N, C-alpha and C positions, 0 to 999 in steps of 0.2 A: 713422482707417484706418491701415494699416501704413506708409504713405508720408507721413504728416503731418509727421514730424520727421526727414527723412533726414540732416540735418547733425548732429544730436545723436548719432546712432549711431556716427559716426566718432570722436567724442571720449570715448566711454564704453568702458572695458575690462571685458569680461564674462569672468569666470574659470570659470564653470560653467554647465551647461545650465539649472539652476534659476534662476540670475540672469538668463539670457537670456529665459526664459519670463516672469519678473517684469517685465523691461524691456518686453516686448511687451504684457503686460497693461496696463502704465502707458500705453503709446502708444495702445492701443485706448480706454481710459477717457478719455485726454486728448482724443481726437477726439470722443468723445461729449459731454464737457463743453463743448467749443468750439461744437459744433452746437447744443447746448441753450441756451447763452448767446446765440448769434446769433438763434435763434428767439424767445427771450424779448425780446431787444432790438427785434426787428422788431414784436413785438406791442405792447409798452408804450412804447417810446421813440419810434419813428418814427410808428406809427399809420397811419391811412388804409388804402389798398389793400394795404399791406405786412403787415397783420394776417393775411390769409389765407396769405401765404407763410410768415410766422412760425409759424402753427399747423401748417402742413404740415411745416416743419423740425423742430418739437418732436415731432410724432407720429413722424416718421421716426427721430429720435434714440431715442425711447422704445421703438420696435419692435425695436431691435437689442440690447436688454438680455438677457443670458443668464446662467445660473448653472451653473458647473462644480463638481461635488461633489468632496470631498477625495480620493476613491478614483478619480477620473477625470483624464484629460488631454484637452485640446482640440487638434485638428488643424485649422488655419485655412487656407482657400484664398481668394485674391483674384483675381477674374476667371478662375477655374479653375486658377490656379497656386498651388502649395504655398508658403506664406509662414512656416511655423513652428508652434511649439506654444504653447499657453496653459495656464497653471497654474490650480489650483482657485481658486474665488472668483467675485466678480461681474465679468463681462466684457461688452464691447460689440462686436458684430459688425455691420458696415455692411450693412443689408438690400439685397438684389439684387446688390450688388457682391461681398460676401463670403459664405462658407459655412463653418459650423463642424461638425466631426465629433467627437463625444465617444467616447472609448475607455476602457473599464473596465480598470483596472490590477490588480484583485484576482485571486486564484487562481481559475481556472475548472476545471470537470470535464467530461469527455466520457465517456459510458457507451457503449462499443463494443458493438454487437449481436453475438450469437453467430456465430462464424465456423467453418465446417466445413473442417477441415484434415486432410490425410493426412500422418502423421508419417514419419520416415525409414524406420522398419521397417513401413510400409504398414498402419498402424492408423488408421482414420478417427475423429477426435475433434471435438467441438464445444466451443469455448472463447470466453469473453468477457472483457473487461478494462475497466479504468477509467484514463483518462489525466488527469493533473493538469498544468495549464500556466498561465502568466500572460503578459501582453503586456509585454515589456521595452522595446521601442522603438515607440511609437505611430505615428510617421511611416512606418516600414517596414510595419507592419501594415495601413496604409491604402493606401500607394503600391505595394507589391510584390505584393499578393494581393487578390483580390476579396472573399473571405469567409474570414478567417483561421481561424475556428473550424471551418467545414465542411472547409477544406483540411487542417487538422491531423487531423480525424477520419478522413478518407479515407486520408491517408497512413499514419496509425497502423494502420488495418485492413490495409493492404497489407504493412507491416512485420511485423505480428503473424502473418500467414499465412506470410510468407517465413521468419521465424525458427523458428516451430513446425514448419514443414515440414522443416527441417534438423536436427531433434532426434528422438531415439528416445523412445518412450512413457515408459520408466522415468525418463529425464531430465526430461521434461515434468512428471511427477508429483512428483519428488523435488527438483528444482532450480527452483522457481517464482521465487524471488527473483533468482537469477542470470539467468534468461531475461527477467524483467521489466526488469532493469537494462540488459540488452543491447538490448532494444526501445527503452528510453528514450534511450539514447545515439544510436541510429540516427535516431530521430525528431527529437531535439534538434539533430542536426547539420544536417539539411535545413531545419528551421524557423528556424534562425538568420537566414537571409536574409529571413524574414517578420517578424522582430522578436519571435519567440515563444521563451520559455524553458520547456521541458518539465521540470517539477520531479519528476515521478514517474509510474510505471506500475505498476498492480497487477493481476495475473491473478486472476480470480474463479472461476467454476464451470468445471470440466473435465468434460464429459459423454462417457462412453464407451459403445460399443455394448453391448447386453444380454449377448451371448455373451462378450464380453471381461470384463464385470463378474463373470459367473458363474465364468469360468476363474480370475480373480484371487481370488475368494472360496474356491474349492477349493484354490488354491495357499496362501493364508493359513491355511486349516484344516489342510492337511498340514504346514505349517511349525510350527503350534502343537502338533500331535500328536507331531512329531519332537522338539520341545523337551521335551514331557511325558515321553516314553519315556527320553530322556537323563537328565532329572532323577531319574526313578524308579530307573533302573539305578545312577546315582551314589549314591543313597540306600541301595540294597541293598548296594552294595560297602562303604560306610561302616558299615552295620549289621553286616555279617559281620565286619569288622575289629574292631568293638567287642565282638562276641560272643566272638571268639577271645581278646581281651585279658581279658575277664571270666572265661572258662573257665580260663585259665591262673592267674589270681589265686585263684579259688575252689579249684582243685586244689592249689595250694601252701599254702593255709591251711585245715586241717580245720574250724576253728570257722566259717569262712565258709560251708562246706557245710551245717553245722547251721542257721545262720541262714537260709540259702536254703530249707532244708526247712521250717522254721517258717513262713516267708512263704508257701510253697506251700500248707501246711495252712490257713493263715488265708484265703487266696484261695478254697480249695476249700470251706471251711466257710461262706463267705458265700453260696454257691449254695443255694437253698431245696430242691433235690431231696434225697431221702434217700440217705445214703451210710453204708457201714460201713468204718471205717478201723482197721487194726491197726498199732500203733506198736511197733517193735522197736528196741532200742538199736543203734547203729551197730557197737559192738564185737561183738555177737552175729552180726550179718550178716557181719562180717569173718571171724569164726571159722568160720562155715558155709562161706563161700566158700573159706577156706583149706583146710578138710578136703576139699572137692571137688577142689581142685587136687592135693592129695597123692594122693587115690585115683586120679585120672586118670593120674598119673605112674607109679603101680604097674602 
């Protein structure tokens, strides 16, 4: 038991909680070995009526053997009073007199059910989240709260509703990570007294009313149409600028106009419809146009 060697504890300097747990493990196993040896001695050495007592002592000693896994810590009580923590491994707990509570030290998850919340701009939404936490101080998790996992879940639900209720819908949809971190900090602050370390909060599904989803779909469609019109108009402006530049270059170089004419003829000839094309030299056309201008001046 924990009080088997009270004198030794005064002479041992323990520099860390892990060393203290190892020391208590040693005390518990020492008590077990003493009881076991006493029982065996009564059975074989003394004999007689002491055999029954020896058997009872051996059975009592064996009944207190417990195993604490590597990911667990043991919280031990003696006659209802907290006496410390036990580390992983083979330990002995005195039946009837002592009680052992094993605490899982791994990261655990809580899936919060969907909470119906009204945002700051009066939009009802349904949202659920996942909370990740681990037990940092097993003694606090046992002594300060009845059920640390249930208490963490209920408090997380309350904080989720409070935080979402103070945000507008656009912030809820666009700033999930920031809101989740805000929820984590608030929950972690209160659960410190319970020995709980909240490592993360993740917002999952955000369910909007049907009318709001249709309105958002129309808004997104209008936004896409707006962008399409802007892109098309910008393309027309650039096309017009390029056509002006091309016209100026063609007008400044007569040979370019001849080449363009030949390209046009080639494009027209590729069409299977029947056509009749009359080709005239550019000089003849220029002469005819010049004669018309002289006649008009007269």
